[in-house]
N, C-alpha and C positions, 0 to 999 in steps of 0.2 A: 063249140062247147070246147073249154079247157080242160085237157084230161091231166089230172093231177097223179105225181109219179107214186108208185106204191111203196109201203114201208120197207120192203125188200130192196127197190130201186136207191130209196133214200140211203139206206144203209151202206148198199154197194158204193154210192158216190162217195159218202163219207170216208168209207174204207179207201177208196183210190186217191181221195186227197191226201188223207193222212201218208199213205205209201208215196205220193209223190213228193210231199214235204219233206219226209223223211229221206227220202233219196237224193233231195238238193242238198239237205244238211249234211249227208254224208259226203257228197261230192266236194263242198265247201271244206270240208275237213280233210279231205285229201289234197286239195289244193294249196291250202294253208300249210300242210306238212311238206310238200313240196317246194313250196317258198322258202323254206326254212331248210332246205337241203340242197346238197348238189345233185340230186336225183335220188330216187329210192325204188327198189324191187317191190313186187307185189306183196311178198313174204314181210319186208320190212314194215311198209305200211299197215299189214294185218296187225303186226304185233305192236305197233306203235300206237293204233286207233282202235285195238281192241274190236276189230270186225272181221268176219270172216274171209277168207281167202278169194273163194268165188265172187262174193260181193264186190271186194275192192276190185279183182281183176274185170268184173263186168263194168265198174264205174269207169275205170281208167280206158278199157276199152271204147266206151262212149265218149270220154272227154278226147281222146286221141282222134276219133273220129270228126268231131265237133271243131277239131284243130286248136284244142287247148293244151295238148300234152304231145310231146314226141318221145321218142325211145331211141335208146342206145345200149348198145352190148357191153357190159362192164366187164374185164377179165378177172378172172378168178385164180387163185394160188393153184388149184385142183380143179380139174373138169372142165365143162363147156363155159363160155360167158355167161352171165346171167342177164335177162332183160331189166332196165334200168328206166323207169319215166321221169320225165322233167317238164317242166313249165315252158310253153312257147310265149312269143309276143302278144298273141291274142290273149292270153289270160291277164295281161294288164287291167283289163276292165274290171275284174273282181275286187282290186285293191284301190283304195282311197287316193285322190289326187287333191291337193291344196288349190283348187281351182285354177290351176296353172295357167290355161289360157287367158283368163281375165288378169292374173298377177303379172303376167308378162307384159300385156297391152299397158298395165297401169306403169311398170317400170319405164317401158319404152317411152309412153308420153312424158313421163317426169324428165327424161333424159332430153326429149326433144324440146320441152318447154324451158326447162330451168338448167339445161347443161349436162356434159358428161358426169360431173360427180354427183347429180341428184338422184338418180338409181341406187347409187351405192350409199348414200346418207339414209335414204329410205329405208334400206334393208338393215343398215346398222340400227335405226330406230325399230325396226320391227322386232329384230332379235333382242335387243336391251327389254322390249316389253314382253317378249316370250319369258325372257330369264325372270322378269318379275312376277309374272302369271304363275310361272312354275313356283317360284317362291312363297308365294301366298297358298300353295296347295301342300308343301313337303314341310313336315314336321320332325323329320330323322335330325339328329344332332350329331352323327358322325357320317363319313363318306359311305360306308357300306349301307346304313340305314337310308340315306338321301338317294343312292342310286337306286335301292329296291324301288323305292318309292315313285322315283321318276321314271321307271321302265314300265310301271304300270300306267303311270299317265300316258306316255308315248304309245304304249301299245293300244290305250283306247282312242288314242289319235290316229291310228292307221300304220304306225312305223313297225307292228309287229316286233317290238323291243322286248328283249330278255335280258335279265342280269345273271351273271354267271360269277360267285363267288371264289371260286378255286378253279385251277390253280394261280391263275392270274385273274384278278376281278375286274370284270369290264361289263359295259353295255354292249348289246348286239342288236343291231336293227336290220330285220331281213326285208324289210321295204323302206321307199323314202317317197312320201306324196310331193316332195321337192325338186325331184329329179330333171325335171323338164327346166326348172329355175335354175337349176345348178350347170346345167348345160350349156344355159346362157350367160350365166354369171357364176363363173367358179370360186368367186371370192365368198358365195354361201357357204361353202365347205369350211372354211376358215371361223366365219361367223357362227356356224352351228357349232363347231367344236368348242369354243371361247365360251358361248353360252351355256351348253351343258356342264363345262369346268366350272363356270361360275356357281351353277345350280348345284352340283356335288360338293365343291368346296376343294378339289384338288385339280391338278392338271391332267388331262387326257392325251392319250396317243391315239392317234386317229389311223385306222387300217381299212381301206375300202376295197372291195372286190366284187367284178362283175362277170357271169358267165352264163351263155345260154340264156340271157335274159333274167337271169337270177342276181338279186344284189345282196350283198352283206357288208356292214359297215362295223365295224370293232372300236370301241372307245376305250380304250386299257386305262385303268386309273393309276397314277403315279404316287405311290402313298409316301415316298421319301422326300417330299417337298412340302412346303406350306404356301398356301396362296389363300385368299380371302374369297369365299362365294359371294361376296356383294358388291366387288369391284366390276364397275360397269365397262363394258364394251366401248372402246374409243375410235374414232377415226383415225387411221393412220396414214 
């Protein structure tokens, strides 16, 4: 005979499920906030996310035990250093990759079958197509409007992109699904920058930094130059 759970037991299970889902959601918010920083203290995370100090501390302790965070002591002008949390390499699994393993295999196969230039030509074609795809989605008439829309599109694709308008207008990527491809084919950094410049409509200055498995790439808009957003990337 199968014993059916009582109404009280079902309600308890539902509450536990909701609590578990809420906890996972809060942990993801913490991880994303840390991804966009060089490390944050519990108090900073609490203010930024609007969650309780003790709740943040508990999540950070759990994430540290699981190997997703490490901690370091950040000096303060006055008083004792404060404990700051940052992501470890294990946290990469929370963020999207562009099928890097398959992508690298395809590029390697193209190189073996058709010569050393084949992989580069394939990458040129891919980034030209990306620019055209973005162009069909973006309706802004000026670089600021186009950059804002581009940031939203790239954020949805896993780049965690933000657009900052002042004092220096720029796009900021806090993650790149293409990192593994970039490491094998450094040409991708130039192709990506040229592709984004084509979409925004003005040249971009790229500034990339990495620290403790954190990634940040800033694309500053150069507004004193004129360029066509529709000029295709060409093989040089």
